[in-house]
C-alpha positions as CSV (number, residue, x, y, z in Angstrom):
1,M,-6.0,25.6,77.0
2,S,-7.7,26.9,73.8
3,Y,-7.9,30.2,72.0
4,S,-10.8,29.2,69.7
5,K,-14.4,28.0,69.9
6,L,-13.5,25.3,67.4
7,V,-11.0,23.3,69.6
8,E,-10.8,22.1,73.2
9,R,-7.1,21.3,73.2
10,Y,-4.3,22.0,70.8
11,V,-2.2,19.1,69.5
12,V,1.5,19.1,68.7
13,S,4.2,16.7,67.5
14,F,7.6,16.4,69.2
15,A,9.9,14.4,67.0
16,T,13.4,13.2,68.0
17,F,15.8,12.3,65.1
18,F,18.5,9.9,66.1
19,T,21.9,9.3,64.5
20,L,21.4,5.5,64.4
21,N,18.5,3.1,64.5
22,I,17.1,2.1,67.8
23,P,15.5,-1.4,68.1
24,D,11.8,-1.1,69.0
25,G,12.4,-3.5,71.9
26,I,14.6,-0.9,73.6
27,L,12.0,1.8,72.9
28,R,9.3,-0.4,74.6
29,R,11.5,-0.6,77.6
30,V,12.0,3.1,77.6
31,F,8.2,3.8,77.5
32,S,7.3,1.1,80.0
33,E,4.4,0.9,82.5
34,K,6.9,1.9,85.2
35,N,7.0,5.3,83.6
36,N,3.2,5.5,83.3
37,F,2.9,4.5,79.7
38,R,0.6,1.9,78.1
39,L,2.5,-0.3,75.6
40,A,0.9,-0.4,72.2
41,P,0.3,-3.8,70.8
42,P,2.9,-4.8,68.1
43,P,1.6,-4.7,64.5
44,Q,0.1,-8.0,63.3
45,P,1.7,-9.6,60.3
46,R,-0.6,-9.7,57.3
47,L,-0.5,-11.2,53.8
48,P,0.7,-8.8,51.2
49,P,-2.2,-7.5,48.9
50,I,-2.0,-7.9,45.2
51,M,-1.4,-4.2,44.8
52,E,-0.8,-1.6,47.5
53,I,0.0,2.1,47.7
54,T,2.3,3.1,50.5
55,V,2.4,6.8,51.5
56,G,5.6,7.5,53.5
57,P,7.5,5.1,55.8
58,P,5.5,2.9,58.2
59,R,5.0,4.1,61.8
60,L,5.6,1.5,64.5
61,P,3.4,2.1,67.5
62,I,5.4,2.0,70.7
63,A,3.2,3.3,73.6
64,E,0.4,5.5,74.6
65,Y,0.3,8.1,77.4
66,S,-2.5,9.7,79.4
67,S,-5.7,10.5,77.4
68,A,-4.6,10.9,73.8
69,T,-0.8,10.9,73.3
70,R,0.8,8.4,71.0
71,I,4.5,7.4,70.8
72,E,5.6,6.0,67.4
73,Y,8.8,5.2,65.7
74,V,9.7,5.6,62.0
75,Q,12.6,3.2,61.4
76,D,13.6,4.6,58.0
77,K,14.1,8.0,59.5
78,F,15.4,7.0,62.9
79,M,12.6,9.2,64.2
80,L,10.7,8.9,67.5
81,D,7.5,10.9,67.3
82,I,5.3,11.9,70.3
83,T,2.0,13.3,69.2
84,G,-0.9,14.5,71.4
85,P,-2.4,17.4,73.4
86,I,0.4,20.0,74.1
87,E,0.1,19.6,77.9
88,E,0.6,15.8,77.7
89,V,3.4,16.0,75.1
90,I,5.3,18.5,77.4
91,E,5.1,16.0,80.3
92,V,6.5,13.2,78.1
93,A,9.2,15.4,76.6
94,K,10.5,16.6,80.0
95,G,11.0,13.0,81.1
96,L,12.7,11.7,77.9
97,S,16.3,12.1,79.0
98,S,15.7,10.4,82.4
99,F,13.7,7.5,80.7
100,F,16.7,6.8,78.4
101,N,19.2,7.4,81.2
102,D,17.6,4.7,83.4
103,L,18.6,2.2,80.7
104,G,22.1,3.5,80.4
105,Y,21.6,5.7,77.3
106,D,22.7,9.3,76.9
107,L,19.9,10.8,74.8
108,D,21.9,14.0,74.0
109,K,24.7,12.0,72.5
110,M,22.3,9.7,70.5
111,M,20.1,12.4,68.9
112,R,20.8,14.7,65.9
113,Y,18.0,17.2,66.4
114,V,14.4,17.6,67.6
115,E,11.5,19.0,65.5
116,I,8.3,20.5,67.0
117,N,5.4,20.6,64.6
118,F,2.3,22.6,65.6
119,P,0.0,21.8,62.6
120,S,-2.4,24.4,61.3
121,Q,-4.9,25.1,64.1
122,P,-7.4,27.9,64.8
123,I,-7.3,30.9,67.1
124,D,-10.1,33.5,67.3
125,V,-8.9,37.0,66.6
126,K,-11.2,40.1,66.5
127,D,-10.8,42.1,63.3
128,A,-8.1,39.6,62.1
129,M,-7.7,41.0,58.6
130,R,-7.3,44.6,59.9
131,G,-4.7,43.4,62.3
132,I,-2.7,41.6,59.5
133,R,-2.7,44.5,57.2
134,S,-1.8,46.9,59.9
135,I,1.4,45.1,60.7
136,T,2.5,44.1,57.2
137,I,3.7,46.3,54.3
138,F,3.5,45.3,50.7
139,K,5.4,47.9,48.7
140,G,4.2,48.4,45.1
141,S,0.7,47.1,45.8
142,E,-0.9,50.2,44.2
143,H,0.9,49.4,40.9
144,L,-0.1,45.8,41.0
145,S,-3.7,46.7,41.9
146,K,-3.9,48.9,38.8
147,L,-2.3,46.2,36.7
148,V,-4.8,43.5,37.7
149,G,-7.8,45.8,38.0
150,S,-8.4,44.9,41.7
151,N,-7.4,46.3,45.0
152,V,-5.0,43.7,46.4
153,G,-3.6,43.4,49.9
154,V,-1.8,41.0,52.2
155,F,-4.0,38.1,53.2
156,S,-1.6,35.7,55.0
157,F,2.0,35.9,56.1
158,S,4.8,33.7,57.4
159,L,8.0,34.3,59.4
160,S,11.2,32.3,59.6
161,S,14.6,32.3,61.1
162,P,16.9,31.8,59.4
163,E,15.6,32.3,55.9
164,T,16.2,28.8,54.7
165,P,15.2,25.5,56.4
166,L,18.6,23.9,55.4
167,T,19.8,23.9,59.0
168,L,19.1,22.0,62.2
169,N,18.2,25.2,64.0
170,W,15.1,26.7,62.3
171,L,11.8,28.3,63.1
172,H,8.9,28.8,60.7
173,L,5.6,30.4,61.7
174,R,2.6,30.8,59.3
175,V,-0.7,32.7,59.7
176,D,-3.6,32.1,57.4
177,P,-7.1,33.6,57.9
178,D,-10.1,31.3,57.9
179,V,-11.4,31.8,54.4
180,N,-15.0,31.5,55.6
181,S,-14.5,33.9,58.5
182,P,-11.3,35.9,57.8
183,N,-12.1,38.7,60.2
184,A,-12.8,36.5,63.2
185,R,-10.4,33.5,63.0
186,L,-6.9,32.6,61.9
187,Y,-5.0,29.3,61.5
188,I,-1.5,29.2,62.9
189,S,1.2,26.6,62.1
190,I,4.6,26.4,63.7
191,I,7.7,24.3,63.0
192,K,10.7,24.5,65.2
193,R,14.0,22.6,64.9
194,A,16.7,22.5,67.6
195,E,20.0,20.6,67.9
196,K,19.6,20.3,71.7
197,M,16.9,18.6,73.5
198,S,16.7,21.3,76.2
199,E,16.1,24.0,73.5
200,G,13.3,21.9,72.0
201,I,11.6,21.4,75.3
202,D,12.0,25.1,76.2
203,F,10.2,26.1,73.0
204,L,7.6,23.5,73.4
205,T,6.6,25.0,76.8
206,K,6.4,28.4,75.2
207,I,3.9,27.6,72.4
208,F,0.9,28.9,74.3
209,Q,2.9,32.2,74.9
210,V,3.7,32.4,71.2
211,I,0.0,31.9,70.2
212,E,-1.1,34.5,72.8
213,A,1.5,37.0,71.6
214,I,0.3,36.7,68.0
215,K,-3.3,37.1,69.0
216,E,-2.6,40.2,71.1
217,L,-0.4,41.7,68.4
218,L,-3.1,41.4,65.7
219,E,-5.9,42.6,67.9
220,R,-3.9,45.6,68.9
221,G,-3.0,46.3,65.3
222,G,0.7,46.0,65.9
223,S,1.0,48.1,69.0
224,V,2.4,46.3,72.1
């Protein structure tokens, strides 16, 4: 499903953070061919270069699923990451608990929290800027406009609950107009953390509803 002419399918990351490290051999058993996964080849050893710049901890490829979904493990963070089209990631996430349970592992007891990351992606919205400014209030904008000598207004906005991300239960949603076509297209990014796997999966299945609700809200100018 897509809400923009620029994309065919939206992608999402569904990351599970564990309390302790999980050997990659166990993960390869979890994501086995029996469960319709294709095992990713283990990384090949290589000679260290004279000088190397490393950005972030290395990702260990575990398996692939369906057309474009990757399962990777970041050992330094005890993080299992599932990234791909939303529809495929939902299928994998719904089966996670049973995949682990088949090997005698209780996933709910092993994990700390899950994090869903919907990276900035476009949706087409008619009169997007008018919609944004009709639902947001920037008090004192007249004074600021006089001060800077230009009529300023809200351009983008974000929502969060609670206010700070210093919690394992957090939601952050950001909306930014396309700078080259601000009245026709927006970019939306979403981050959701949850302590329970069931809550994370429930939100994952509602992402399309969230996108559609934002689109309808802005096109109607705040009236629902």
